[in-house]
N, C-alpha and C positions, 0 to 999 in steps of 0.2 A: 648585364652587370658590368660595372667599370673594370678595366684592366688594372691589376695591382703590380707593383714593382716586384720583379723576380729576384734579382741579385741585390744583395744588401752589403756593399763593401764598407769596411771600417777604416777610419784614419789609422795610419801605420803606427802612431804613437799612443794608442789607447792602452790603458793598464791591462795587466794580465787578467785580473778579475773580470773586466769588461769583455775581453776577448773570449773568456771561458763561457760567457753567457751568449754572446752575439756572433762570434766569428763563424763564417761558413754558411750562414743561414740563406736559404733560397725559398722564396714563397711561390706558390702557385697562383693562378688567376683568382682563386677564391679568397686570397688575402689572409690566410690563417696566421695567427700570432705565434703559436707554438709550431715547431717543425712538424711537417707532415710525415706520416709513416706509410710508405709505399709497399704494401704487401702484394706484390705481383711478381710472377716468374719472368714474364716477357713484356715487350712493348710493341705498340701497333704503329704502322707507318702510313703515310698518305699515298704512297705508290711503291711499286717494285724498285724503281730507281732510287728512291730515298732509302729503302731498306738496304740496298746494295751499298749505298754511300756510307751508311752508318756502320754496317758490318765491316767495311774496309777501313773505317776511320777517316774517310774523306770528309764526312760531315759529323759534327759533334752531336751527341745525343746518347740516349740510353738504349741498350740492346737486349740484355739478358741479365737477370739479377745475380748470376754467378760472378759477374765481373763488372757490372755497371748498374747502379741503382741510386736514385736521388737521395734517399735517406742515408745510405752508406756514404755517398759522396760528401754530404754535409758533415758527417762525423769525421771523415778523413781530412777535410779542409780545416775544420776547427782544431783538431789535434795537431795538424801540421803548423798552424799559426802558434799554438801554445808551445810546441817544441822548438820553434824557430827553424823548421825544415822546409825545403822547397816542395816536397811532395810526400804522400803517404798512401799506403795500401793497407786496408783493414783485412784481418784474417779471422778464422774461426776460433782461434785460441792463441795464447802466448807461445806455446810450443810449435804451433803451425807457422807462426811468424819466424821463429828461429830456423825451422826446417826450410822454409821458403828461401831464406838468405843462404843457407848452406847449399841446397840443391841447385840454386840458380847461379851460384858463384864458384863452387868448388868442382874439381874434376879428379879422376884417379891420379894418384901420385902426389897430390897436394898435402901440405901439413897445416894443421890448425894448432895454435897455442891457446889454451883455455885456462883461465884462473881456476885453481884447485877448489876454491870454496864457491860453488854455484849451486843452483837448484838441482835436486837429485835427478829429475827427468832430463835436465840438460846434460848432466854427466852421462846418463844412459844413452842419450842420443849420440853424443860424440864417441863414447867408448865402445858402443855396440853397433848401432845402426850405421853410422858413417863409415865404419871399417869395411862394411859389405860393399861399399862403393869405392874402395881403394883409397880412402882419405885417412891419413894418420893424424891422431890428436895427442899432443903432449900437454899434460897438466902441470902447471907451474905455480909456485907461490905468488899470489896475485899482487902482493905489495912490494915485491922485490924486482925492481927494473932490470937488474943484472941477470936475474933468472930468466926473464923473458928473452933477453938478448942472447943468452947462452943457449937457449933451447931452439933458436931460430936456425934455419938453413936456407938454401937457395929455393926450396920448394914451399916456403911458408907463404900462405895466401890469406890467412885470416888470424886476427887476434880477437878472441871473444872473452868477455868478462862481465861481472856484475860489480857495481859499487853504489851503495853499500852491498856487500855480498850476503848470500843466504846460506847459513843462518848467523854467521859470526860477525857480520857488520864490518868486514874489512873494507878499507877505502883505497881505491886505486888512483894514482896520479894521472888525471885525464890528459894533461898536456904532455907528460912524459911518454905515455903509451901512444898518443897520437903521433908524436915525433918519431917513435920507433916504427910505427906502422908505415909512415912515409919513407923512412930509410930502407925498409924491407920491401916496399912496394906491396904491402899487405893491407887488406881491408880491416879497419878497426870497428868492432861491433860491441855495443853495450846493451845489456838488459837494464833498463832504467826504472824497473818496477817499484823499487822501494822509495825512491825520492819523487818520482813523477816530474813532469816539467814545472810543477809548482815550486819545486825545491832544487832542481838541478837540470841544466840544459847542456848536455854533453857536446852537441854540435858546435857550441860557441868555443869549445876548447880544442877543436880540430878533429874530434871523433867523426868517422864517416857515416855510421849507421846506428840508429836507435831502434830497439825492439821493445814492445810492451806486452805484458799480459794485462789487457784492459779489464779482466776479471777482478783485479785487485782494486787499487785506489781510484782508478779512472771511473769504473762503474760505481764502486763504493758501497754497495748495499748487499752484495752477495747474491744477486739475482740471475745474472746471465754470464756467459763465457764469450770471450773475444780477445783479439790481439791486433797488433799493428806493426808495420815496418815503416820507418821514416828515414829520409836522407835526401841526397841531391835528386833533382828531377831526372837527370840522366840515368842514375842507378835504378831508381824506382821504375821508370818507364821502360828501360831496356832489359832489366833483369827481373824485378819482382812482379810487376804487373803481368807480363807474358806468362810467367810461371803460374801465378794464381789463376789467371784466365784459363789456362790449359788444364791444370790439375785439379782446381776446384776447392782448395781449403779456404773458402770465402766466409766472411761473416754474414749472418742472416740480417735482413733489413730490420727485423724486430730487435735483435740484440744490438745492432748499431744505434737504433733509436733510443734504447734504454741507456746506452753508454753516452750518447749525445747529451741526454738530460743529466747524466751523472757528472759530466764535465762542468756543468753550470755551478755545482756546489763543491767541486773538488778543491779549489783554493781554500775555502773556509774549512772544509773537513780536514784536509791535510794539516793545516795550521793548528787547529784545535787538537787533533790527535797527536801531533808532534810535541806540543806543549805538555800534554798529559804524559806522554812517554818519557820526556826528560824528567819530570817530577818523580815518576815511578822508578826510573833507572837510578836516580840518586838515592831513593829510599832503599831499593834492592841492594845497592852497593854497600850500604851500611848494615845490612841485615846479617846476623850471625850465622844463619843457615846457608848463606850464599857465598861461594868461594870466589866467583868472578862474574862480572857483568860485561856483556858485549853491546856497547851502544856508543856511537861516535860523538854523541853530545856530551859525554863525560870527559872531564879534563884528564882522567887516567887512561883514556883510549889512546893507543900508540899513534894513531893518525888523526887525532882531534884537530890539530892545527890545519892539516890538509883539508879535512871536512869543512872547517869554517871558511876556508879560502874558496872552495869550488861548489859549495852547497849553500842554499838559502834557508836551510833547516836540516834537522837530523833524522827525520822520518819517524814512523810510529811502530817500528818493530824492534823488539829487545830480545836478546838471548842471554841466559844466565846459567851458570854451572852450580849445582848444589854441592855443598861440602860432602865429601865421601871418604872412603878408606882405600880407594884405588882398586876396588873389586868391581868388575863390570856388572856382574849379576846383581850385586847389592845396590850399586848405583842406579840400575834400571828400576829395581823395586822401589827405591826411595823416590825417584822421579815420578813414576806412575802413581804412587801414593799421593804425592803432592798434587798432581793433575786431577786425580779422582776427587780431591777434597773441594774443588772450586764449585761455586754455586752461580756465579755471574758469568765468568769466562766460558765460552763455548769450546768444547773439546773437538777441534776440527783442524785440518791441515791448511785451510784457507787463511788469508789475511787481507787487510785493506778494507774490511767491512766496518759498518757503523757499530756492529757488535764485536766486542773484544774476544779474541780467540787464544787458545793455548794448545800446544802440541809437543810431542816428544820426537824431535827430528830423526833420531837414530832408528826409530821403528815406524815412521810415517813418511814424511817428505823425502827422506834419504834412506828409507828402509831397503830399497832395491840395490843399493850400492854394496859392493863387497866390503868386508871388514877393513881391508887395506885401503880402499878408497875413502871410507869414512875416517879412518885414522889420518890419511893424508889431508883431508879437509878439516881436521880438528874437531870432529863431531863425536863426542863421547856419550856414554849411556846416562850420565848425570846432567846432560844439557836439556834445557827447556826453552822453547821459543814462544813468545807472546806477541800478538798483534793488538795494538790499542785502538779501541773504538771511540764512541762518543758518550759513553756512560760517565757519570760523575767520577772524577779521579779518586775521591776519597772512598767511594764504594769499591772501586777496583783495588785500592790499596788494602782495604779490609779483607777482600776476597783472597788476595795473595797472602796476607798474614795468616788467614785460616789454612791455606794450602801449605805454608811453610812451618806451621806450628808443630807438625808431626815429625 
């Protein structure tokens, strides 16, 4: 059989949509059109000398699927192109991506500044787990640059944040925080899960590191779990890759293959989901049962202008507060009743799916936080978060109308 081209480089100026389909592809000698799935734990060498050369890194090649696999490598290369990063390491989940950054970069005595409104498991990681390693975390109002600077000291080594944040859709000024990180000599790290590189590329604004939960919009259909860390080649190769190789929070080849295929449709999915989300956010804002809507695409959002400047879209996640009487227990009952009334939205804590989802953050995604931490993050009992999928927007509106009718 004739040999086929293995490496398929793209012109550097191809469109984002083209890169999402084609970037990073490597064909075997069989000439397969779709990317191959390599379900193997290890790889075979032609000689003991070649094995030694590959294990030492003197010769390029694949060694062991915990840290080198052709399918995983294709996913990493494609995501790096889309994010505008020099390099990428895929991980078993979004949380393992964050942990890899922390444990490979921080040491006892270091201080982390973290935006107060982030995913509940992220708060738990910094507030509980990292303290066991002697790392201090200060949670700050994410949208207040002066609060970040005031919380810093000579031991500050990392600034971690989400934008838009989970679940209140707060928008952080990327350029301002990148500049602060440089002033402090601290690593700036963003969880870019809500926008994805289809709508926001933080490295272009000076941010050092991007982490992803590929489980969400990257994979896009709620099938598998995975994550990624992206940044400069020096940081990824010297810090993240050795950590993942040694400790093993690696993505499986199968999950990487599913996410690789998910990237192909991500630009189209995210665009359609965001358009539907804006329609529903505007409708919710005018609904008499809703006290407030958190969505940066609304002109009423306090950081709307900033979102327009640094994002190419507003995402597909909306949070909204039901009107209540200020009684936490009554607000929870009202929120649960609304959630239980839906017929199309799936009651689940996940998001980024083709199926629209709905959840009560105070008792699910942020349920492990202390009441004080939830209050600091602005998460009340009357708050509901929805992730918009690909159903007809009018059907979703009717489903929400049914939920709010009570």
